C-alpha positions as CSV (number, residue, x, y, z in Angstrom):
1,M,-15.8,32.8,-6.9
2,R,-13.8,34.3,-9.9
3,K,-11.2,32.2,-11.7
4,W,-7.6,32.7,-10.7
5,Q,-4.6,31.9,-12.9
6,V,-2.4,31.7,-9.8
7,T,-3.0,31.6,-6.1
8,T,0.0,32.0,-3.8
9,V,0.1,30.5,-0.3
10,T,2.3,32.3,2.3
11,P,1.6,31.0,5.8
12,N,4.3,33.4,7.3
13,P,4.1,36.7,5.4
14,A,6.1,39.7,6.6
15,L,6.7,43.4,6.4
16,D,10.2,43.8,4.8
17,R,12.1,46.8,6.2
18,T,15.1,47.6,4.1
19,Y,18.0,50.0,4.9
20,W,20.9,51.0,2.7
21,L,24.1,51.5,4.8
22,E,27.5,52.2,3.3
23,E,30.3,50.1,4.7
24,F,28.1,48.3,7.2
25,Q,29.8,46.6,10.1
26,P,28.3,44.9,13.1
27,G,28.8,46.5,16.5
28,R,28.6,50.1,15.2
29,Q,25.9,52.8,15.4
30,Y,24.4,54.0,12.1
31,R,21.9,56.6,11.1
32,A,19.9,55.3,8.2
33,G,19.7,57.8,5.4
34,R,17.5,55.7,3.3
35,G,14.9,53.0,4.1
36,K,11.6,51.6,2.9
37,V,8.9,49.1,3.9
38,D,7.5,46.6,1.5
39,P,5.1,43.6,1.6
40,G,7.2,40.5,2.1
41,G,7.2,36.7,2.3
42,K,8.1,34.5,-0.6
43,G,4.5,33.9,-1.8
44,I,3.6,37.5,-1.4
45,N,6.6,38.5,-3.5
46,I,5.6,36.1,-6.2
47,A,2.1,37.4,-6.2
48,R,3.3,41.0,-6.6
49,V,5.5,40.1,-9.6
50,L,2.7,38.1,-11.3
51,Q,0.2,40.9,-10.6
52,G,2.6,43.3,-12.3
53,Y,2.8,40.8,-15.2
54,G,-0.9,41.2,-15.7
55,L,-2.1,37.9,-14.3
56,E,-5.2,37.2,-12.2
57,V,-3.6,36.5,-8.8
58,A,-4.8,35.9,-5.2
59,A,-2.7,35.6,-2.1
60,L,-3.5,33.5,1.0
61,G,-1.8,33.9,4.4
62,F,-2.0,34.2,8.2
63,F,-2.1,37.9,9.3
64,A,-1.7,39.1,12.8
65,G,-1.9,42.4,14.8
66,L,-1.1,45.9,13.7
67,S,1.7,44.8,11.4
68,G,-0.6,42.4,9.7
69,Q,-3.2,45.1,9.1
70,E,-0.4,47.3,7.6
71,L,0.6,44.5,5.4
72,L,-2.9,44.0,4.2
73,R,-3.2,47.8,3.6
74,L,0.0,47.7,1.4
75,L,-1.3,44.8,-0.6
76,A,-4.7,46.5,-1.1
77,A,-2.9,49.6,-2.4
78,E,-1.3,47.3,-5.1
79,E,-4.8,45.9,-5.8
80,I,-3.7,42.3,-4.9
81,K,-6.6,40.2,-3.8
82,T,-5.9,38.6,-0.4
83,Q,-7.7,36.0,1.7
84,P,-6.4,36.5,5.2
85,V,-6.8,34.2,8.2
86,L,-6.5,36.5,11.2
87,V,-4.5,35.1,14.2
88,E,-3.2,36.4,17.5
89,G,0.1,38.1,17.9
90,E,2.0,40.2,15.3
91,T,2.9,39.5,11.7
92,R,6.7,39.4,11.6
93,T,9.0,42.2,10.4
94,N,12.1,41.2,8.5
95,T,15.0,43.7,8.5
96,K,17.4,43.8,5.6
97,I,20.6,45.8,5.5
98,I,22.1,46.4,2.1
99,D,25.7,47.7,1.9
100,P,26.2,49.0,-1.7
101,A,29.9,49.5,-1.2
102,G,30.6,46.0,0.1
103,Q,27.8,44.5,-2.0
104,T,26.5,42.6,1.0
105,L,23.0,41.8,2.3
106,T,22.4,41.2,6.0
107,E,19.0,39.8,6.9
108,I,17.3,39.5,10.3
109,N,14.1,37.5,10.0
110,E,11.6,37.2,12.8
111,P,9.8,33.9,13.5
112,G,6.2,35.1,13.1
113,P,3.0,34.5,15.1
114,S,1.7,31.2,16.5
115,V,-1.3,29.6,14.9
116,G,-3.9,27.3,16.4
117,E,-5.6,24.2,15.1
118,G,-8.9,26.0,14.3
119,E,-6.9,28.6,12.3
120,I,-5.0,25.9,10.5
121,D,-8.3,24.2,9.6
122,Q,-9.7,27.5,8.3
123,F,-6.6,28.0,6.2
124,Q,-6.9,24.6,4.7
125,W,-10.5,25.3,3.8
126,Y,-9.5,28.4,1.9
127,V,-6.8,26.5,0.1
128,A,-9.4,24.0,-1.1
129,D,-11.7,26.8,-2.2
130,Y,-9.1,28.7,-4.1
131,A,-7.5,25.6,-5.6
132,A,-10.8,24.7,-7.2
133,N,-10.7,28.0,-9.1
134,S,-6.9,28.3,-9.9
135,R,-4.7,26.8,-12.5
136,Y,-1.5,27.0,-10.3
137,M,-1.0,27.2,-6.6
138,I,2.4,28.2,-5.2
139,F,3.3,27.3,-1.7
140,A,6.2,29.4,-0.5
141,G,8.2,30.5,2.5
142,S,8.7,29.5,6.1
143,L,5.9,28.2,8.4
144,P,4.7,30.2,11.4
145,R,5.1,28.8,14.9
146,N,3.0,25.8,15.9
147,C,2.5,24.9,12.2
148,P,3.4,21.2,11.8
149,P,6.2,20.4,9.4
150,D,3.8,18.5,7.1
151,F,1.5,21.6,6.8
152,Y,2.5,22.2,3.2
153,G,2.0,18.5,2.5
154,R,-1.5,18.6,3.7
155,L,-2.3,21.7,1.7
156,I,-0.7,20.3,-1.5
157,R,-2.8,17.2,-1.2
158,T,-5.9,19.3,-0.7
159,A,-5.1,21.5,-3.8
160,K,-4.3,18.5,-6.0
161,Q,-7.8,17.1,-5.4
162,S,-9.1,19.9,-7.6
163,G,-6.6,19.3,-10.4
164,C,-4.7,22.4,-9.5
165,R,-1.0,22.3,-10.5
166,T,1.2,22.9,-7.3
167,L,4.7,24.3,-6.8
168,L,6.7,24.3,-3.5
169,D,9.4,26.7,-2.6
170,T,10.5,26.3,1.0
171,S,13.3,24.8,3.1
172,G,14.2,22.3,5.8
173,A,11.6,20.0,7.2
174,A,8.8,21.9,5.4
175,L,10.5,21.1,2.1
176,A,11.1,17.4,2.9
177,E,7.6,16.9,4.2
178,G,5.9,19.0,1.5
179,S,7.7,17.1,-1.2
180,K,6.2,13.8,0.0
181,A,2.8,15.2,-1.2
182,V,4.3,15.1,-4.8
183,P,3.8,18.7,-6.0
184,Y,4.3,19.3,-9.7
185,L,7.6,21.2,-9.1
186,I,9.9,22.1,-6.2
187,K,12.3,25.0,-6.3
188,P,15.1,24.7,-3.7
189,N,18.3,26.8,-3.8
190,Q,21.7,25.2,-3.4
191,Q,21.6,25.3,0.4
192,E,18.1,23.9,0.6
193,L,18.9,21.1,-1.9
194,A,22.0,20.3,0.2
195,G,19.9,20.0,3.3
196,L,17.5,17.7,1.4
197,C,20.3,15.5,0.1
198,G,22.6,15.6,3.1
199,R,25.7,16.8,1.1
200,E,27.2,20.0,-0.2
201,I,26.1,21.2,-3.7
202,G,29.0,23.3,-5.1
203,T,28.5,23.2,-8.9
204,A,25.8,23.0,-11.5
205,P,26.6,19.4,-12.4
206,A,26.4,18.5,-8.7
207,A,23.1,20.3,-8.5
208,V,21.8,18.3,-11.5
209,A,22.8,15.0,-9.9
210,A,21.2,15.9,-6.6
211,A,18.1,17.2,-8.2
212,A,17.8,14.0,-10.2
213,E,18.0,12.0,-7.0
214,V,15.4,14.1,-5.3
215,R,13.0,13.9,-8.3
216,K,13.2,10.1,-8.3
217,A,12.9,9.9,-4.5
218,Y,9.8,12.0,-4.2
219,G,8.2,11.4,-7.6
220,V,7.9,15.1,-8.5
221,E,7.6,16.1,-12.2
222,A,10.4,18.7,-12.0
223,V,13.1,20.1,-9.8
224,V,14.5,23.6,-10.3
225,V,17.5,24.6,-8.3
226,S,18.5,28.3,-8.2
227,L,22.3,28.9,-8.1
228,G,22.6,32.6,-7.7
229,A,24.8,34.3,-10.3
230,Q,25.3,30.9,-12.0
231,G,21.6,30.8,-13.0
232,A,19.4,27.8,-12.3
233,V,19.2,24.1,-13.3
234,L,16.1,22.1,-14.2
235,V,15.7,18.4,-14.0
236,E,12.6,16.9,-15.6
237,Q,11.6,13.7,-17.5
238,K,13.0,14.9,-20.8
239,G,16.4,15.9,-19.4
240,A,18.5,18.4,-17.5
241,Y,19.1,22.0,-18.4
242,L,21.1,25.0,-17.2
243,A,20.0,28.6,-17.7
244,V,22.9,31.0,-17.4
245,P,22.2,34.8,-17.1
246,P,24.7,37.4,-18.3
247,E,27.0,38.9,-15.7
248,V,25.3,41.9,-14.0
249,K,26.0,44.3,-11.1
250,V,23.9,43.3,-8.2
251,K,22.2,46.2,-6.5
252,N,19.5,44.5,-4.4
253,P,19.3,40.6,-4.3
254,V,16.1,40.6,-2.2
255,G,13.4,38.6,-3.9
256,A,15.5,37.4,-6.8
257,G,14.5,33.7,-6.2
258,D,10.8,34.8,-5.9
259,S,11.0,36.6,-9.2
260,L,12.5,33.5,-10.8
261,V,9.5,31.4,-9.7
262,A,7.1,34.1,-11.0
263,G,8.8,34.2,-14.4
264,L,8.8,30.4,-14.6
265,V,5.1,30.2,-13.8
266,Y,4.3,33.0,-16.2
267,G,6.1,31.0,-18.9
268,L,4.1,27.9,-18.2
269,L,0.8,29.8,-18.3
270,A,1.9,31.3,-21.6
271,G,2.4,27.8,-23.0
272,Y,6.2,27.7,-23.0
273,S,8.0,24.4,-22.3
274,L,9.6,23.9,-18.9
275,P,13.1,24.7,-20.2
276,E,12.0,27.9,-21.9
277,S,10.0,28.8,-18.8
278,L,13.1,28.3,-16.7
279,R,14.9,30.7,-19.1
280,L,12.3,33.3,-18.6
281,G,12.4,32.7,-14.8
282,V,16.2,33.3,-14.7
283,A,15.7,36.4,-16.8
284,A,13.1,37.7,-14.3
285,G,15.3,36.8,-11.3
286,T,18.3,38.5,-12.8
287,M,16.4,41.7,-13.6
288,A,15.2,41.7,-9.9
289,V,18.8,42.4,-8.7
290,L,19.4,45.4,-11.0
291,D,17.3,47.9,-9.2
292,E,18.3,49.2,-5.7
293,A,14.6,49.3,-4.8
294,T,12.7,46.1,-4.7
295,S,11.6,45.0,-8.1
296,M,8.4,43.4,-6.9
297,A,6.5,46.7,-6.9
298,K,7.1,47.5,-10.5
299,P,7.7,44.4,-12.6
300,R,7.1,44.5,-16.3
301,V,6.7,41.4,-18.3
302,E,7.8,43.1,-21.5
303,T,11.2,43.9,-20.0
304,A,11.6,40.3,-18.8
305,L,10.7,38.9,-22.2
306,A,13.2,41.2,-23.8
307,F,15.9,40.2,-21.3
308,W,15.0,36.6,-21.9
309,K,17.1,36.6,-25.0
310,E,20.2,37.4,-22.9
311,V,19.9,34.1,-20.9
312,E,21.7,31.1,-22.3
313,L,19.9,27.8,-22.1
314,K,22.1,24.7,-22.2
315,R,20.9,21.1,-22.3
316,L,23.1,19.0,-20.0
317,S,21.6,15.6,-20.5
């Protein structure tokens, strides 16, 4: 097998169907003048950005039915190497409605197909195989039906046996159980961190305090918390940092957090420190919202590196 810089693991990938509707309100009938379909799922999004940045990337996932075949076709068109585990049912379709006038995003996410024990075992075998040939493995997104909450934890332990550095970006029970496997880094957003800590996270200092608790409780090397327009915080052994982007007009927030993870990992692979990698991640995440179309299909690392200078990095402790 060839060597991969990054392998992404997306157990519940999707087709993302996006519509732009001016002054969208529920309960009304609309005729969509503009829409598009993209490959989706957090790990898939991350793979697309890193592929655009010129890295050697592979993407693992469960794929089902005609929608799964369409998703594989779209990924092949972008020359992204995939290792599918085929299951019964249909890969989910996630519908996103962007109202440019109201600057709102409405999302309707399907649950995805069910998976069986044999398929789970096959998936774990692929994770072991690719981890042995990857520098980083990113576990991202929701779990399909019938996947146990500790599924990410099992996969992370498998990947770590090969010395592969692991990152986790998910929510709820999957985040809590996956963190018990002690990945190198976890990347919750405010709401996901609040769920992990059992309290609201309203400010950057509150996010730092909660992230420090989580880091100590689970023993992970680093916790990155995305804060939307406020940027993101990092808590690691050497201290806590806040990366603040410039104020921009948001046109499409879909995938901003995934672009942040991609920029962060690119920085680590390039030899940057964790704080400087966070700065690059926030630059990539901010750039992702500037284009009405999804940025995952046409990312350029040169543009992200140029925008990197616009992101302010503050040491908090």
